C-alpha positions in Angstrom: 22.7 29.8 -29.2 20.1 30.8 -26.7 21.0 29.9 -23.1 17.9 27.6 -22.5 18.7 25.5 -25.6 21.9 24.0 -24.1 20.2 21.9 -21.4 17.6 20.7 -23.9 20.3 19.7 -26.3 22.2 17.9 -23.5 19.1 16.0 -22.5 18.4 14.9 -26.1 22.0 13.6 -26.4 21.7 11.8 -23.1 18.4 10.1 -24.0 19.6 9.3 -27.5 22.5 7.4 -26.1 20.3 5.2 -23.9 18.2 3.7 -26.7 14.5 4.1 -27.4 13.3 1.7 -24.7 15.7 2.8 -22.0 14.1 6.1 -21.0 15.0 7.1 -17.4 11.5 8.4 -16.9 8.8 6.0 -15.8 5.2 6.4 -14.6 3.7 4.3 -11.9 0.0 4.0 -10.9 -0.8 3.8 -7.2 -3.8 1.5 -6.5 -5.5 1.0 -3.2 -7.7 -2.0 -2.7 -10.2 -1.6 0.2 -12.0 -4.8 -0.6 -15.7 -4.5 0.2 -15.1 -1.4 2.4 -15.6 2.2 1.2 -12.6 4.4 0.7 -13.0 8.1 1.5 -9.5 9.0 2.8 -6.0 7.5 2.4 -2.4 8.3 3.1 0.5 6.2 1.8 4.2 6.2 1.8 6.4 5.3 -1.2 10.1 4.8 -1.0 12.4 4.3 -4.0 15.8 2.7 -4.1 18.8 5.0 -4.5 19.0 6.7 -7.9 15.3 7.2 -8.3 13.6 10.6 -7.9 10.0 11.6 -7.9 9.5 14.1 -10.7 5.7 14.6 -10.6 2.5 13.6 -9.0 -0.9 13.3 -10.7 -4.4 12.3 -9.4 -6.2 9.1 -10.1 -9.8 8.4 -10.9 -12.9 10.0 -9.4 -13.3 10.9 -6.6 -9.5 11.0 -6.3 -9.0 12.7 -9.7 -7.2 15.7 -8.3 -3.5 15.3 -7.4 -3.1 14.1 -3.8 -1.6 16.2 -1.1 2.2 15.9 -0.7 5.2 17.8 0.5 6.8 19.4 -2.6 10.2 19.2 -1.0 9.8 15.4 -1.1 10.2 15.6 -4.9 13.9 15.9 -4.3 14.3 12.6 -2.5 13.5 9.0 -2.9 10.5 9.1 -0.4 7.1 10.6 -0.7 4.0 10.5 1.4 0.8 11.3 -0.5 -2.8 11.5 0.7 -6.3 12.6 -0.3 -9.8 12.6 1.0 -13.3 13.2 -0.4 -16.5 14.4 1.1 -18.4 12.7 -1.7 -20.9 10.1 -0.3 -20.5 8.0 -3.5 -17.0 6.6 -2.6 -15.3 3.7 -4.4 -15.0 0.2 -3.1 -12.5 -2.4 -4.1 -9.4 -1.5 -6.2 -9.1 2.1 -7.2 -6.3 4.1 -8.9 -5.7 7.0 -6.5 -2.6 8.6 -8.0 0.1 8.4 -10.7 3.8 9.0 -9.8 6.4 10.1 -12.4 9.9 8.9 -11.6 13.3 9.4 -13.0 15.3 6.2 -12.6 19.0 7.0 -13.1 20.3 3.5 -13.0 17.7 1.5 -14.7 14.6 0.1 -13.0 14.4 1.0 -9.4 12.8 -0.9 -6.6 10.0 0.5 -4.5 8.6 -0.1 -1.0 5.0 1.0 -0.4 2.8 1.0 2.6 -0.6 2.3 3.7 -0.3 4.7 6.6 -4.1 5.3 6.9 -7.3 4.4 5.1 -10.9 5.1 6.2 -14.4 5.2 5.0 -16.8 8.2 4.9 -17.8 7.5 8.5 -14.1 7.8 9.7 -13.9 4.2 10.5 -10.5 2.6 9.7 -10.6 0.6 6.5 -8.3 -2.4 5.8 -6.5 -1.6 2.6 -3.7 -2.9 0.4 -1.5 -0.8 -1.8 -0.1 -1.7 -5.2 2.4 0.2 -7.4 2.1 -0.7 -11.1 4.4 0.5 -13.8 2.3 2.2 -16.5 2.3 0.2 -19.7 3.0 -3.2 -18.1 0.3 -5.8 -18.4 -1.2 -6.9 -15.1 
């Protein structure tokens, strides 16, 4: 047996024992709602309960379609700070999906704490904003 096949086989056995609906891997969309204000830059912090690890970070929708900036070392812990900006003058208002986080939840569904560290419009003026973390596939 090739050396790389062993971890894959162990993962398959682990997932098979959990049942089809009990995958430890979940995706969460990160939404920022700036209301009537324009959103050109943001920075947010997401903390997960013990037993949850960030396994990947994707971008959201234009103009935040590219993956946000983050510290790759943070992928090993239960806390991540992500942020992005755009120079585009056509910036979104209201609720916009800025990122998607991929998580591994070892002990079932984890709990998350989210907060906006900074949000601003294209002029650099602070923008009041709310953050929401929504599990992908759940109806809202």
